[in-house]
ZAMIMI-491497 format. One record per residue (C-alpha): residue number from 1; residue in three letters; x, y, z. Coordinates in Angstrom, 1 decimal, padded with zeros to 4 digits. Each point is the difference from the previous one (the first is absolute). Last residue first. Layout:
<pts>
PT    n  res      c1      c2      c3
PT  NUM  ALA       X       Y       Z
...
</pts>
This chain:
<pts>
PT    n  res      c1      c2      c3
PT  551  LEU   159.3   221.3  -021.0
PT  550  GLY   002.9  -001.9  -001.2
PT  549  ASN  -000.8  -002.8   002.5
PT  548  LYS  -003.5  -000.2  -001.4
PT  547  GLU   001.4  -000.2  -003.5
PT  546  GLY   002.3  -002.7   001.0
PT  545  ALA  -002.8  -002.1   001.5
PT  544  SER  -002.0   000.3  -003.2
PT  543  ALA   003.0  -001.2  -002.0
PT  542  GLN   000.4  -002.9   002.4
PT  541  LEU  -003.7  -000.9  -000.3
PT  540  PRO   000.1   000.4  -003.8
PT  539  VAL   003.0  -002.4  -000.2
PT  538  MET  -001.4  -002.6   002.5
PT  537  GLN  -002.8  -001.1  -002.4
PT  536  LYS   002.5  -000.6  -002.8
PT  535  GLN   002.1  -002.1   002.4
PT  534  GLN  -003.0  -002.1   001.0
PT  533  GLU  -000.8  -000.6  -003.6
PT  532  GLN   003.6  -001.0  -000.6
PT  531  GLN  -000.1  -002.4   002.9
PT  530  GLN  -003.3  -001.6  -001.3
PT  529  ARG   001.6  -000.4  -003.4
PT  528  LYS   003.0  -001.7   001.5
PT  527  ARG  -002.2  -002.5   001.9
PT  526  ASN  -002.1  -000.7  -003.1
PT  525  GLY   003.2  -000.6  -001.9
PT  524  LYS   001.4  -002.3   002.7
PT  523  ARG  -003.1  -002.1  -000.1
PT  522  ARG   000.0  -000.1  -003.8
PT  521  ASN   003.7  -001.0   000.0
PT  520  GLU  -000.8  -002.9   002.4
PT  519  VAL  -002.8  -001.2  -002.2
PT  518  ASP   002.1   000.3  -003.1
PT  517  GLN   002.8  -002.0   001.7
PT  516  VAL  -002.5  -002.8   000.7
PT  515  THR  -000.5  -000.3  -003.7
PT  514  ASP  -002.6   000.7  -002.6
PT  513  PRO  -001.7   003.0   001.6
PT  512  LEU  -003.2   001.2  -001.7
PT  511  PRO   000.5   003.6  -001.0
PT  510  GLN  -001.2   002.8   002.4
PT  509  GLY  -002.9   002.3  -000.7
PT  508  LEU  -001.7  -000.7   003.4
PT  507  THR   002.1  -002.7   001.8
PT  506  GLU   000.2   001.6   003.5
PT  505  PRO   002.3  -001.8   002.4
PT  504  LEU  -001.1  -002.2   002.9
PT  503  LEU   000.7   000.5   003.7
PT  502  ALA  -002.9   002.4   000.6
PT  501  ILE  -002.3  -002.7  -001.4
PT  500  ALA   000.5  -002.0   003.2
PT  499  ALA  -002.3   002.4   001.9
PT  498  SER  -003.0  -001.2  -002.0
PT  497  ALA   000.4  -003.4   001.7
PT  496  ALA  -001.3   001.4   003.3
PT  495  MET  -003.2   001.4  -001.5
PT  494  PRO  -000.5  -003.2  -002.0
PT  493  VAL   000.3  -002.2   003.2
PT  492  ALA  -002.1   002.2   002.3
PT  491  GLY  -003.2  -000.1  -002.1
PT  490  TYR  -000.4  -003.8  -000.4
PT  489  ILE   001.0  -000.4   003.6
PT  488  PHE  -002.6   002.4   001.3
PT  487  LEU  -002.5  -001.5  -002.4
PT  486  PRO   000.6  -003.5   001.3
PT  485  VAL  -000.5   001.1   003.6
PT  484  SER  -003.4   001.7  -000.7
PT  483  HIS  -002.3  -003.0   000.9
PT  482  TYR   001.8  -000.7   003.3
PT  481  LEU   001.5  -003.3   001.1
PT  480  GLU  -001.8  -002.2  -002.6
PT  479  ALA   000.9   002.7  -002.5
PT  478  THR   003.5  -001.4   000.3
PT  477  MET  -000.9  -002.5  -002.6
PT  476  SER   000.3   002.7  -002.7
PT  475  VAL   003.8  -000.1   000.7
PT  474  LEU   000.1  -003.5  -001.4
PT  473  PRO  -001.7   001.1  -003.2
PT  472  SER   002.7   002.6  -000.6
PT  471  VAL   003.0  -002.3   000.6
PT  470  ILE  -000.5  -001.7  -003.4
PT  469  SER  -000.4   003.3  -001.9
PT  468  GLY   003.0   001.5   001.7
PT  467  VAL   002.1  -003.1  -000.8
PT  466  ARG  -001.2   000.4  -003.6
PT  465  ALA   001.2   003.6   000.0
PT  464  MET   003.4  -001.2   001.3
PT  463  THR   000.2  -002.4  -003.0
PT  462  SER  -001.0   002.8  -002.3
PT  461  GLY   003.0   002.0   001.2
PT  460  MET   002.2  -003.1  -000.4
PT  459  GLY  -001.2  -000.5  -003.6
PT  458  MET   000.5   003.7  -000.9
PT  457  GLY   003.5  -000.3   001.3
PT  456  THR   000.7  -003.2  -001.9
PT  455  GLN  -001.6   001.7  -003.1
PT  454  ARG   002.3   003.0   000.3
PT  453  VAL   003.2  -001.9   000.9
PT  452  MET   002.1   000.6  -003.1
PT  451  THR  -002.1   002.9  -001.2
PT  450  PRO   000.7   002.1   003.1
PT  449  TYR  -002.6   000.4   002.7
PT  448  LEU  -001.6   003.4   000.8
PT  447  GLU  -002.1   000.5  -003.2
PT  446  GLY  -001.7  -003.3   000.2
PT  445  THR  -000.8   000.5   003.7
PT  444  TYR  -001.5   003.5  -000.6
PT  443  LEU  -002.3  -001.3  -002.8
PT  442  PHE  -001.5  -002.8   002.0
PT  441  ILE   000.1   002.2   003.1
PT  440  CYS  -002.1   002.7  -001.6
PT  439  ASN  -003.0  -002.0  -001.1
PT  438  PHE   000.0  -001.9   003.3
PT  437  SER   000.0   003.3   001.9
PT  436  SER  -002.9   001.2  -002.2
PT  435  ALA  -002.0  -003.1   000.8
PT  434  LEU   000.9   000.6   003.7
PT  433  CYS  -001.3   003.6  -000.2
PT  432  GLY  -003.2  -001.2  -001.7
PT  431  LYS  -000.5  -002.7   002.7
PT  430  GLY   000.3   002.6   002.7
PT  429  LEU  -002.7   002.1  -001.7
PT  428  VAL  -002.3  -003.0  -000.3
PT  427  ALA   000.5  -000.9   003.7
PT  426  PHE  -000.5   003.6   001.0
PT  425  PHE  -003.3   000.2  -001.9
PT  424  THR  -001.2  -003.5   001.2
PT  423  ARG   000.5   001.0   003.6
PT  422  VAL  -001.9   003.3  -000.5
PT  421  ILE  -002.9  -001.9  -001.7
PT  420  SER   000.0  -002.8   002.6
PT  419  GLN  -000.4   002.3   003.0
PT  418  ASP  -001.2  -002.8   002.3
PT  417  GLN   003.5  -001.3   000.7
PT  416  PRO   001.2   003.3   001.6
PT  415  VAL   002.9   001.8  -001.7
PT  414  VAL   003.3  -000.6   001.9
PT  413  ALA   001.5  -002.7  -002.3
PT  412  ASN  -001.1   001.9  -003.1
PT  411  VAL   002.2   002.9   001.0
PT  410  LEU   002.9  -002.5   000.2
PT  409  ILE  -000.8  -001.3  -003.5
PT  408  CYS  -000.2   003.5  -001.5
PT  407  VAL   003.3   001.0   001.6
PT  406  GLY   001.8  -003.1  -001.2
PT  405  ALA  -001.1   000.6  -003.5
PT  404  LEU   001.1   003.6   000.3
PT  403  PHE   003.6  -001.1   001.0
PT  402  LEU   000.3  -002.6  -002.8
PT  401  SER  -001.3   002.3  -002.8
PT  400  ALA   002.0   003.0   001.2
PT  399  MET   003.3  -001.9   000.3
PT  398  GLN  -000.2  -001.7  -003.4
PT  397  ALA  -001.0   003.2  -001.8
PT  396  PRO   002.5   002.1   001.8
PT  395  ARG   002.8  -002.5  -000.9
PT  394  ARG  -001.0  -000.6  -003.6
PT  393  GLY   000.3   003.6  -001.1
PT  392  LEU  -001.8   003.4   000.0
PT  391  PHE  -001.1   000.2  -003.7
PT  390  ASN  -000.4  -003.6  -001.3
PT  389  ILE  -000.6  -001.9   003.3
PT  388  VAL  -002.3   002.8   001.4
PT  387  LEU  -002.0   000.1  -003.2
PT  386  PHE  -000.2  -003.8  -000.2
PT  385  GLY  -001.0  -000.3   003.7
PT  384  VAL  -002.9   002.4  -000.6
PT  383  LEU  -001.1  -002.0  -003.0
PT  382  LYS   000.5  -003.2   002.0
PT  381  ALA  -002.3   001.2   002.8
PT  380  PRO  -002.6   001.4  -002.5
PT  379  LEU  -000.4  -003.4  -001.7
PT  378  ASP   000.7  -002.3   002.9
PT  377  VAL  -003.1   001.2   001.8
PT  376  ALA  -002.1  -001.6  -002.6
PT  375  GLY   001.3  -003.5   000.6
PT  374  PHE  -000.8   000.0   003.7
PT  373  ILE  -003.4   001.4  -000.9
PT  372  VAL  -000.6  -002.7  -002.5
PT  371  GLN   001.0  -002.8   002.4
PT  370  ILE  -002.2   001.7   002.7
PT  369  LEU  -003.0  -000.2  -002.4
PT  368  TYR   000.6  -003.7  -000.8
PT  367  ILE   000.3  -000.9   003.7
PT  366  SER  -003.3   001.7   000.6
PT  365  VAL   000.1   001.8   003.3
PT  364  GLY   000.9  -001.0   003.6
PT  363  PHE   003.6   001.0  -000.2
PT  362  GLY   001.3  -003.4   001.3
PT  361  GLN  -000.8  -001.8  -003.3
PT  360  LEU   002.8   001.8  -001.7
PT  359  ASP   002.6  -001.4   002.4
PT  358  MET   003.0  -000.7  -002.3
PT  357  VAL   000.3   003.6  -001.2
PT  356  LEU   001.0   001.7   003.3
PT  355  GLY   002.6  -002.2   001.7
PT  354  TYR   001.2  -000.8  -003.5
PT  353  TYR   001.1   003.6  -000.5
PT  352  ALA   001.5   000.5   003.5
PT  351  PHE   002.4  -003.0  -000.3
PT  350  SER   000.7   000.7  -003.7
PT  349  THR   001.1   003.5   000.5
PT  348  ALA   001.9  -000.7   003.2
PT  347  PHE   001.9  -003.0  -001.5
PT  346  TRP   001.0   001.8  -003.2
PT  345  LEU   001.2   003.1   001.9
PT  344  LEU   002.0  -002.1   002.5
PT  343  SER   001.6  -002.0  -002.8
PT  342  LEU   000.9   003.2  -001.7
PT  341  CYS   001.9   001.3   002.9
PT  340  LEU   001.9  -003.2   000.6
PT  339  PHE   000.8  -000.7  -003.6
PT  338  LEU   001.1   003.6  -000.8
PT  337  ARG   002.4   000.1   002.9
PT  336  ARG   001.3  -003.5  -000.9
PT  335  LEU   000.6   001.1  -003.6
PT  334  THR   002.5   002.7   001.1
PT  333  PRO   001.6  -002.2   002.6
PT  332  CYS   000.6  -002.9  -002.5
PT  331  ARG  -000.4  -003.5   001.5
PT  330  LEU  -003.7   000.2   000.9
PT  329  LEU  -001.4   000.7  -003.5
PT  328  GLU   002.6  -002.3  -001.5
PT  327  MET  -001.3  -002.8   002.2
PT  326  ALA  -003.2   000.1  -002.1
PT  325  SER   001.9  -000.9  -003.1
PT  324  ALA   001.2   001.6  -003.2
PT  323  GLN   002.7  -001.7  -002.0
PT  322  GLY   002.7   002.3  -001.3
PT  321  LYS   000.6   002.6  -002.6
PT  320  GLY  -001.0   003.6   000.5
PT  319  MET   003.4   001.7   000.4
PT  318  THR   001.8  -000.5  -003.3
PT  317  LEU  -003.0  -000.4  -002.2
PT  316  GLU  -002.0   002.7   001.6
PT  315  LYS   002.9   002.4  -000.2
PT  314  GLN   000.7  -000.8  -003.6
PT  313  LEU  -003.7   000.6  -001.1
PT  312  SER   000.5   002.3  -002.9
PT  311  ALA   003.2  -001.6  -001.2
PT  310  ARG  -001.3  -003.5   000.3
PT  309  ILE  -003.2   001.0  -001.7
PT  308  VAL   001.8   001.6  -002.9
PT  307  GLU   002.3  -003.1  -000.3
PT  306  ILE  -002.9  -002.4   000.0
PT  305  SER  -001.6   002.0  -002.8
PT  304  LEU  -002.6   002.7  -000.3
PT  303  LYS  -000.2   002.1  -003.2
PT  302  ALA  -002.6  -002.3  -001.5
PT  301  GLY  -002.3   000.7   002.9
PT  300  GLU   000.1   003.8  -000.7
PT  299  GLU  -000.8  -000.7  -003.7
PT  298  GLN  -002.9  -002.3   000.9
PT  297  LYS  -001.6   002.5   002.4
PT  296  GLY  -003.6  -000.9  -000.8
PT  295  ASN  -000.8  -000.8   003.7
PT  294  ILE  -000.4  -003.7  -000.8
PT  293  TRP   003.4   000.0  -001.9
PT  292  ALA   001.7   001.9   002.9
PT  291  VAL  -001.4  -002.5   002.5
PT  290  ARG   001.3  -002.9  -002.1
PT  289  GLN   003.4   001.6  -000.2
PT  288  LEU   000.1   000.6   003.7
PT  287  SER  -000.8  -003.7   000.7
PT  286  ARG   002.6  -001.3  -002.5
PT  285  LEU   002.7   002.2   001.4
PT  284  THR  -000.8  -001.0   003.6
PT  283  LEU   000.0  -003.7  -001.0
PT  282  ASP   003.5   000.3  -001.5
PT  281  LEU   001.1   002.2   003.0
PT  280  ARG  -000.7  -002.8   002.4
PT  279  GLY   002.0   001.2   003.0
PT  278  SER  -002.7  -000.9   002.6
PT  277  SER  -000.4   003.7   001.0
PT  276  VAL  -000.4   000.8  -003.7
PT  275  GLN  -002.7  -002.6  -000.5
PT  274  TRP  -001.8   001.3   003.0
PT  273  ARG   000.0   003.5  -001.4
PT  272  ALA  -001.2  -001.3  -003.4
PT  271  SER  -003.1  -001.3   001.8
PT  270  GLU  -001.3  -002.9  -002.1
PT  269  ILE  -002.4   000.7  -002.8
PT  268  PHE  -003.6  -001.4   000.5
PT  267  PHE  -001.4  -002.2  -002.9
PT  266  TRP  -000.1  -003.1   002.2
PT  265  SER  -002.3   002.0   002.4
PT  264  TYR  -002.8  -000.4  -002.6
PT  263  ILE  -000.6  -003.7   000.8
PT  262  PHE   000.3   000.3   003.8
PT  261  PHE  -002.3   003.0   000.1
PT  260  ALA  -002.6  -002.1  -001.9
PT  259  PHE   000.3  -002.8   002.5
PT  258  PHE  -000.2   002.6   002.8
PT  257  PRO  -003.6   000.7  -001.2
PT  256  ALA  -001.1  -003.3   001.6
PT  255  SER   000.7   001.1   003.6
PT  254  VAL  -002.6   002.7   000.8
PT  253  LEU  -002.9  -001.9  -001.6
PT  252  LEU   001.0  -003.3   001.5
PT  251  GLN  -000.1   001.3   003.5
PT  250  LEU  -003.3   001.7  -000.6
PT  249  HIS  -001.5  -003.2  -001.4
PT  248  ARG   001.2  -002.0   002.9
PT  247  TRP  -001.2   002.6   002.5
PT  246  HIS  -003.6   000.3  -001.3
PT  245  PRO  -000.9   003.7   000.2
PT  244  VAL   000.7   000.8  -003.6
PT  243  ALA  -001.6   003.4  -000.8
PT  242  TYR   000.7   001.5   003.5
PT  241  ALA   003.5  -001.5   000.0
PT  240  VAL   000.7   001.4  -003.5
PT  239  GLY  -001.2   003.5   000.9
PT  238  ALA   002.0   000.2   003.3
PT  237  LEU   003.1  -001.6  -001.6
PT  236  LEU  -000.1   002.5  -002.9
PT  235  PHE  -000.1   002.9   002.4
PT  234  GLN   003.0  -001.4   001.8
PT  233  GLY   001.8  -000.6  -003.3
PT  232  LEU  -000.5   003.7  -000.7
PT  231  SER   002.2   000.6   003.0
PT  230  TYR   002.7  -002.3  -001.4
PT  229  THR   000.0   001.8  -003.3
PT  228  TYR   000.3   003.3   001.9
PT  227  GLY   003.1  -001.2   001.7
PT  226  MET   001.6  -001.2  -003.2
PT  225  LEU  -000.7   003.3  -001.6
PT  224  THR   001.5   001.8   003.0
PT  223  GLY   003.2  -002.0  -000.3
PT  222  VAL   000.2   000.7  -003.7
PT  221  TYR  -000.5   003.7   000.4
PT  220  ALA   002.6   000.1   002.7
PT  219  ARG   002.5  -001.7  -002.3
PT  218  THR  -000.6   002.5  -002.9
PT  217  HIS   002.7   002.6   000.7
PT  216  ILE   002.8  -002.6   000.3
PT  215  PRO  -000.5  -001.8  -003.3
PT  214  MET  -001.9  -003.3   000.0
PT  213  TRP   001.1  -003.5  -000.8
PT  212  GLU   001.3  -000.8   003.5
PT  211  VAL  -003.2   001.4   001.6
PT  210  ASN  -002.2  -002.4  -002.0
PT  209  LEU   001.9  -003.1   000.7
PT  208  THR   000.4   000.9   003.7
PT  207  MET  -003.6   000.7   000.7
PT  206  CYS  -001.4  -003.0  -001.8
PT  205  ASN   002.8  -002.2   001.4
PT  204  LEU  -000.9   000.6   003.7
PT  203  ALA  -003.8  -000.3  -000.3
PT  202  ILE   000.2  -003.1  -002.3
PT  201  GLY   002.5  -001.8   002.4
PT  200  ALA  -002.4   000.6   002.9
PT  199  LEU  -002.9  -001.4  -002.1
PT  198  SER   002.0  -003.2  -000.6
PT  197  MET   000.5  -000.7   003.7
PT  196  GLY  -003.5   000.9   001.0
PT  195  SER  -001.5  -002.4  -002.7
PT  194  LEU   002.2  -002.8   001.4
PT  193  LEU  -001.4   000.6   003.5
PT  192  ARG  -003.6   000.1  -001.4
PT  191  PHE   000.7  -003.3  -001.7
PT  190  VAL   001.1  -001.7   003.3
PT  189  CYS  -002.9   001.6   001.9
PT  188  TYR  -002.7  -001.3  -002.4
PT  187  VAL   001.6  -003.5   000.1
PT  186  SER  -000.4   000.0   003.8
PT  185  PHE  -003.6   001.4  -000.2
PT  184  ASN  -001.3  -002.8  -002.2
PT  183  PRO  -000.8  -000.8  -003.6
PT  182  ALA   001.8   003.0  -001.4
PT  181  PHE  -001.4   000.9  -003.5
PT  180  ALA   000.2   003.8   000.4
PT  179  THR   003.4  -000.4   001.6
PT  178  CYS   001.2  -001.9  -003.0
PT  177  THR  -000.8   003.0  -002.2
PT  176  GLY   001.9   002.3   002.3
PT  175  SER   003.0  -002.4   000.1
PT  174  VAL   000.1  -000.3  -003.8
PT  173  ALA  -000.5   003.7  -000.9
PT  172  THR   002.3   001.3   002.8
PT  171  GLN   002.8  -002.5  -000.9
PT  170  LEU  -000.2   001.0  -003.7
PT  169  TYR   000.2   003.7   000.8
PT  168  ASN   002.8  -000.5   002.4
PT  167  LEU   002.1  -002.0  -002.5
PT  166  ILE  -000.3   002.8  -002.6
PT  165  LEU   000.9   002.6   002.6
PT  164  VAL   003.1  -002.0   001.0
PT  163  LYS   001.2  -000.2  -003.6
PT  162  ARG  -000.6   003.7  -000.6
PT  161  ARG   001.7   001.4   003.1
PT  160  GLY   003.3  -001.8  -000.5
PT  159  LEU   001.6  -003.3   001.1
PT  158  ARG   002.2   001.1   002.8
PT  157  ASP  -001.6   003.3   001.2
PT  156  SER  -003.4  -001.7  -000.7
PT  155  LEU   000.9  -002.8   002.3
PT  154  SER   000.7   002.3   003.0
PT  153  GLY  -003.5   001.6  -000.2
PT  152  PHE  -001.6  -003.3  -001.0
PT  151  VAL   001.1  -002.0   003.1
PT  150  MET  -000.4   002.5   002.9
PT  149  ALA  -003.1   001.8  -001.4
PT  148  GLY  -001.6  -003.4  -000.9
PT  147  PHE   000.7  -001.3   003.5
PT  146  LEU  -001.8   002.9   001.6
PT  145  VAL  -002.9  -000.1  -002.6
PT  144  GLY  -000.4  -003.7   000.8
PT  143  VAL  -000.1   000.9   003.7
PT  142  MET  -002.7   002.5  -000.9
PT  141  TYR  -002.1  -002.7  -001.6
PT  140  LEU   000.6  -002.2   003.0
PT  139  SER  -001.3   002.8   002.2
PT  138  GLN  -003.1   000.3  -002.2
PT  137  GLY  -000.8  -003.7   000.3
PT  136  LEU   000.8   000.0   003.7
PT  135  GLN  -002.6   002.7   000.6
PT  134  ARG  -002.7  -002.4  -001.1
PT  133  LEU   001.5  -002.8   002.0
PT  132  ALA  -000.4   002.1   003.2
PT  131  ARG  -003.8  -000.4  -000.3
PT  130  HIS   000.2  -003.8   000.4
PT  129  SER  -001.4  -000.1   003.5
PT  128  CYS  -002.8   002.4  -001.0
PT  127  VAL   000.1   000.4  -003.8
PT  126  LEU   002.0  -001.4  -002.9
PT  125  ASP  -002.8  -002.3  -001.1
PT  124  TRP   001.7  -001.3  -003.2
PT  123  GLU  -002.4   001.3  -002.6
PT  122  THR  -001.5   002.8   002.0
PT  121  VAL   003.3   001.4   001.0
PT  120  ILE   001.6  -000.5  -003.4
PT  119  THR  -002.8   002.1  -001.3
PT  118  SER  -003.3  -000.7  -001.8
PT  117  PRO  -003.3   001.8  -000.3
PT  116  PHE   001.5   003.2   001.6
PT  115  THR  -002.7   002.7   000.3
PT  114  SER  -003.2  -002.0   000.4
PT  113  LYS   001.8  -003.1   001.1
PT  112  ASP  -000.9   000.1   003.7
PT  111  TYR   001.8  -003.1   001.2
PT  110  ILE  -001.4  -003.1   001.8
PT  109  TRP   002.7  -001.8   002.0
PT  108  GLY   001.4  -003.5   000.6
PT  107  ASP  -001.5  -003.0   001.7
PT  106  THR   002.2   000.1   003.1
PT  105  CYS  -000.7   003.7   000.6
PT  104  PRO   001.3   000.1   003.6
PT  103  GLU  -002.3  -000.9   002.9
PT  102  THR  -002.6   001.8   002.3
PT  101  ALA  -002.0  -001.0   003.1
PT  100  GLY  -003.2   002.0   000.4
PT   99  THR  -000.1   003.0   002.4
PT   98  SER  -000.4   002.5  -002.9
PT   97  ASN  -003.4  -001.4  -001.0
PT   96  ALA  -001.9   002.9   001.5
PT   95  GLY   001.9   002.2  -002.4
PT   94  THR   003.4   001.6   000.1
PT   93  GLY  -001.1   002.9  -002.1
PT   92  ASN  -000.4   002.5   002.8
PT   91  SER  -003.8   000.1  -000.7
PT   90  SER  -000.4  -003.7   000.5
PT   89  PRO   000.0  -002.5  -002.9
PT   88  PRO  -003.2  -002.0  -000.4
PT   87  GLY  -000.6  -003.3   001.9
PT   86  GLN   001.1  -003.6  -000.7
PT   85  GLN   003.5  -001.4  -000.5
PT   84  PRO   001.1  -002.5  -002.7
PT   83  SER   002.6  -002.4   001.3
PT   82  THR   003.8   000.1   000.4
PT   81  PHE  -000.3   003.7  -000.6
PT   80  ARG   002.3   001.6  -002.6
PT   79  LEU   003.4   001.8   000.2
PT   78  CYS   002.5   001.6  -002.4
PT   77  SER  -001.8   002.9  -001.7
PT   76  GLU  -002.4   000.9   002.8
PT   75  PRO  -003.3   001.3  -001.3
PT   74  ARG  -000.4   003.8   000.4
PT   73  GLY  -001.8   001.5   003.0
PT   72  GLN   002.6   002.6   000.8
PT   71  ARG   001.1  -001.9   003.1
PT   70  ASP   000.5  -003.2  -002.0
PT   69  ARG  -002.8  -002.4  -000.9
PT   68  PRO  -000.2  -003.8   000.2
PT   67  LEU  -001.1  -001.8  -003.2
PT   66  TRP  -001.9  -003.3   000.0
PT   65  ALA  -003.4   001.4   000.6
PT   64  GLU   000.7   002.5  -002.8
PT   63  LEU  -000.3  -002.7  -002.6
PT   62  GLU  -003.4  -001.1   001.4
PT   61  ARG  -001.2   003.7  -000.2
PT   60  ASP   001.2   000.1  -003.7
PT   59  LYS  -002.4  -002.8  -000.8
PT   58  SER   000.4  -003.4  -001.8
PT   57  LEU   003.2  -000.6   001.9
PT   56  ASN  -000.6  -003.4   001.5
PT   55  ALA   003.3  -001.1   001.5
PT   54  ASP   001.4  -003.4  -001.2
PT   53  ALA   003.1   001.5  -001.6
PT   52  PRO   000.9   001.9   003.2
PT   51  PRO  -000.3   003.8  -000.2
PT   50  ARG   002.5   002.0  -002.1
PT   49  CYS   001.8   002.5   002.1
PT   48  HIS   000.0   003.7  -000.9
PT   47  HIS   001.4   002.2  -002.7
PT   46  THR   000.4   003.6  -001.3
PT   45  PRO   002.4   000.0  -002.8
PT   44  ILE   003.8   000.0   000.5
PT   43  ALA   001.9   001.2  -003.1
PT   42  ALA   002.9  -002.2  -001.1
PT   41  THR  -000.3   000.5  -003.8
PT   40  PHE  -001.0   003.6   000.5
PT   39  ASN   002.6   001.5   002.4
PT   38  GLN   002.1  -002.9  -001.2
PT   37  LEU   000.7   001.8  -003.2
PT   36  THR   002.0   002.8   001.7
PT   35  ASN   003.4  -000.7  -001.6
PT   34  GLN  -001.3  -001.9  -003.1
PT   33  SER  -002.4   002.7  -001.0
PT   32  ALA   002.5   002.8   000.6
PT   31  MET   002.4  -001.8  -002.3
PT   30  LEU  -002.7  -000.4  -002.6
PT   29  LEU   000.4   003.5  -001.4
PT   28  LEU   003.8  -000.4   000.4
PT   27  PRO  -000.1  -002.4  -003.0
PT   26  LEU  -000.3   003.1  -002.3
PT   25  VAL   003.2   001.8   001.3
PT   24  VAL   002.4  -002.2  -002.0
PT   23  LEU  -002.0   000.3  -003.2
PT   22  THR  -000.4   003.8   000.3
PT   21  VAL   003.6   000.5   000.9
PT   20  GLN   001.1  -002.1  -003.0
PT   19  ILE  -002.2   001.9  -002.5
PT   18  LYS   000.9   003.5   001.3
PT   17  GLN   003.7  -000.7   000.3
PT   16  PHE   000.2  -001.5  -003.4
PT   15  ARG  -001.9   002.8  -001.7
PT   14  GLY   002.4   002.6   001.3
PT   13  VAL   000.9   001.5   003.4
PT   12  GLY   003.7   000.5  -000.7
PT   11  GLY   000.5  -001.0  -003.7
PT   10  VAL   003.1  -002.0  -000.4
PT    9  GLN   002.4   003.0   000.7
PT    8  LYS  -002.0   001.0   003.1
PT    7  LEU   000.4  -003.5   001.4
PT    6  LEU   003.8   000.2  -000.7
PT    5  ASP   000.2   003.3   001.8
PT    4  ASN  -001.7  -001.6   003.1
PT    3  PHE   002.6  -002.7  -000.2
PT    2  ALA   002.8   002.6   000.3
PT    1  MET  -001.6   002.1   002.7
</pts>
């Protein structure tokens, strides 16, 4: 509680906290745009083969003479006739010309540009035999997020939250802008990977820097604010993508603002908690005095000194020193339990989430409309999640959101394919539960790990989330066996993972742990409180039994 008392002394939730939280949260508006940007920049328009260059295409009928038809009567996307065929199409759509010899689209494709005038698919012909390359672009982005979570999570525990955040803003701005000017698909993939790395660092450090500067009773509010900002970003993406359909312009529009974020991030104040855990009391004193000055608590700030901080944070200074590493999470039994359980929760949430949101064209409605619906469901879902987090606790919120998400997806798996409204309803409901789960797990993870390894733990959790987002598209390939197989898998994983929450302690109303010993003490304290509650419940029962025996 010592550090929390220092925060209250320099103003609690004052002007500084409000300004820095706002500036740190603002870039999250574009985080949603970056994560699901390829739904729009890599959209697949309706297309068919381009006839040979010497073909006479003065009439639409002459164009159709080159195009074989599928069973629904639509032009084939990846085949054309070797020579123009005669005769009108038959009633079953295959046409009288269906017996003609066909060949691949050697002269390229003609795309319907009424909705998407330019995407990476139309520019680099990522269709038919090259269709897998489209998914490769998104997978490499997720690989970048995976590497970024591993690298920047550990790096921020060594260098500080502020320095890594400044670097991440610059890297996102440069790599995103370069993506918009990529001359070919290979260069595009390289810069998307770099963007994924830096965005992972931004997501991790935004949460940690905010939480470590806030008093205990406000942490849930900060986590919910960040979640709502991300949801508003989904609305923003739908509107911006509709107004700017050209993929290069859209890519540039969601990347250039990070130059502004990079400039003002130099004014952030480093986490004093991290400075204490690093043994830099001189920097801690300077940061707390700056915060006191901004909050109008100059007199309280003047009372602080290195000796006062050392006396107040003696435990943290004697027990919290040491270099954080990923191996520390496996070496210590207490941290190992947290790491294994949280890794499963991160994986399951991301695995099911991206299984739903990265296939917007599969719903059969406007891609812009479904993007808005997916963003809208987050608003009530995160409000309910916030109420549960703040009044019932982190454990019930995390367990309920994951379990209900799994139920919704499993129900969707057995609903007939032709009932699109029902299927869309359960998909949107499941997505809302998963968004609430993401909102909770960011806060819960930050509260469970001690300061000395908090960012390393957050980074490893985010790493497991990226593993889930990379595996998720692979699972969708099982639809070749049976169309509902992916949904059964997407639903079963979060339901099974929700059981791991029983092994984690509650953090509602608890101070942030600074050392491993704090984590162990909190676990023992929770166990002791449970035993005391059980004993209190046993006393009335024993008294009642005694009365009955007396009678």
